[in-house]
N, C-alpha and C positions, 0 to 999 in steps of 0.2 A: 681682820677688824681691828680698828683702833682700841687702845686701852681706855676704858671708861674713866678710870682714875688718873689719867695722865695729867700732870699739872701744866705741861707745856701747851697742849692742845685742848684741854678740857674734854677730851673724848671725842673730838671731831675728826682727828687724824690729819689736821692741817695747822700750820703756824704761819703767822704774818711775819715776813722778813723785809728788811730794808737794805737794799744794795745800791750804792752810789745815788742815793736820793730817791730810789724807786722802790715802792712798796709792792709786794706781791705775796702770794700763798705758795708754800711748799710743804711736801709731805713731812709729817712729824717722825721723829726717830722711833716712836712707839710702833709704828706700822712695820719698820724694818725689824724690830725686835720680835714682833708677833710672827712675821714670815720665817725668821730664823727658828723660832720655837716649832712652828708647823713642819718645816723641812726636816729639822732634827727628829721630830717624832715619827716620820714616816721614812727615815733614811735606814732603819734597821739596826741602829746602834744598840749593841748589847746593854742591858741595864748596868751591869758591872762597870762599864766604861762611859756611862752616859755624861759624866762630868770631867772626863779626862782632859788634861790640859798641860802645858809645859810647866805651869806654876805648881802642879801637884805631882809632877813626875819626880819621884824620890831618888836622890843620889846617895850612894854609899859613903857615909862619913868615915867609916873604919877602914876604908881601903883607898888610900890616895891615888894609886894607879887606876883603879877602876873609876873613881870619881873624876879624874882628869879626863879619862876617855870618854865618859858618858856626858860630861860637860861639853866636850868638843862636839859630841853627837847631837846634843840639844841645839848648839849653834848651827849645825848642818840643817837640822829640821827647820829651824827659824828662817834660815836662808832659802830653803825650798819653798816655804809658805809665802815669804816676801817676794820671791822672783816668779811665783806661779802666775800664769802658765808659762813654761819654758818650751819654746817650739822644737828645740832640738831633742831634748829628753823630757817629755812632759810627765813621766812617771817616777815612782820611788819605790825601790825594793829593799826591804829590810830583812837581812839574813842573820840568824843567830840561834843559840840554843833556847829551850822552853824557859820561860820566866825571865827573860832579859829586858822586858818592856816593850816589845815590838808592837803588840796590839795597842797598848796605851798611846804609843806615838802615832801609830797609823790613824786611830780615832782623833787624836789631837789635830793632826793635819786635816782630816775630814771636817771637823767641827769649825776650824779656822777658816776653811774655804767656803762652808756654808755661810758663815758670817760675812764673808765677802761677796756673797751673792750667787755662788755656784750651786748646781743641783748635784748632790752626791748621794751614793747609796752603798751600804756596807752589807757584805755577804761572807759568811763562813764558807770556805771553800768546799768542805764535805757536805754541808747542808745544801749548798747551791746545786752540786751534782745530783744529790738525791732528788731535789725539786725538779730539775731538768729532766731527769729520768721518769719521775712520777707524771710529768706533764704529757708523756706519750699515752698515758692511760685515759681512756674516754671518760672515766669517772672522776678523774683528778679535778681539783678546784681551779678556778680561773687564774689565781695567783701563781699557781705551779706552772700553768701553761705559759705564763708571760715572764717566768723567771729568767729564761734564757735571753729573751729579747731585751729585758730590763738590764742584764749584765752586759749586753752588747752595746746598747745605746745611751747608757747613763752618762751624763757629762763628765762625772768623775766616779770611778769604781774603786771601792776598797775591797780587796780579796784577801781574806785572812786565812793563815795556816795553809798556804799553797802546798799542795803535794801530799796533804793528809788524807789519802784515800787509796784503796787497794788498786794497784796498777792493772788496768785492762786496755785493750785496743780502743774501746769506746771512750774510756776516760781520757786517754791521751789525745784521741781525735777531737773530742769535745773542748778540751782545755786549749789545744793548738788552735782550733777555729776561733774560739773567743779571743785569745790573746793577739792572734794575727790581725783579726778584724780591728781591734782596738789600736794595734800598732799602725796598720795601714791608714787608719783615719785620724791618727793622732789624738786619740781619746785617752786621757790620763788614767793610769792604773797605779794604784798605791797597794803593794802586795806585801805580805809577810810570810816567812817560811822558816822552819826549823831545820831544813835540810841543807847540808854543807855544799859549798861549790868551790873547787879549787882556785878559780879565777878571782873569787872574792876573798881569798886568803884563808878558806876554811881547811881544817885537817879532816881527811876522810878515812884515816886509820887512827885507832885509839885502843887503849887497853881495856880488856873486858872488865865490866863491873863485877862479874862473878869470879873471874880468875885473872888477877892483875898480871900474871905472867904470860897471859895470852893476848894477842892483838886481835881486833875485830875490825871488819870493814863496814863503814857507814854508807847506806844508800845515798846517792847525790841527787841534786835538784834535777838534773838532766835525765837520770834513770826513772824518776817518778813521773815527771810531766812530759818527757820527750825531749829529744834534742832540739827540734825546730821551735817549740814553745820556750824553751830556756834561751835559745838564741835571740828570739824576739824580745823577751824580757830585758836582756842585757843591751838590746839596741834601743829600746825605748825608755828605760828607767835609769835613774841615778841609783847606783848599787851601793848600799851601806851595809857593812858588816858590824854587828853589835859586838861590843867588848865582852870578854868573859868576866862575869860577875856572879854574886849569889842571886838566888831565885828572886826576882822581883816581887812576886805574889807574897813570898814569905816575908820580904822586907816590909811590904805594905801592912801585913798583919802585925808585924812587930811594932810599926809606927803607931 
């Protein structure tokens, strides 16, 4: 619906334009703005990130190295948005520790693509799997039954916190099926994960938090989602490793 208070169209949704001496009617920008609001409201964006953008992505001022690294990352995200869709690698995979701003950036991309007219949907990985499993129950709601199909067919899918679920054969089979389908059909997937991957430059052995003299092994992305799903992700996505920095959520509270 057009904006009744719009000064351009007076609430009609149409404006008169003059091009090369020929007058005509065209849709007012208020219609596009209303569509953007509608798509965003149904995309499943978490309230915490509803206004996420590159403009309010906080760079660490007290750490020049991290500042430069994250500033470069912002340019990468801008480039991804500007060149979307990329036929060769239509997706984006953000890998990094908790609190480094992955979800903020993923939602930023989602909102920018919605503004460009793409249909996008956001799912938390664990919640999606829970809803898919619940969908097998005859008593489940219709939205749970449709969750898997929505994740498969969405024009653009954001999958947050990939791998944050107890590993079972069913989980790996479901994730592999979803990612393979989207890869084969060149459907863009924007994913975030806290899990390390050696090919992305992650360290999989670290000092134990409880005993600094002891080394501990970190489960990798491939171990949590399965080797086939991980391979497909790297095939279809531009892989970006988040730089090591202070917890982004803590920085936001300080700001």
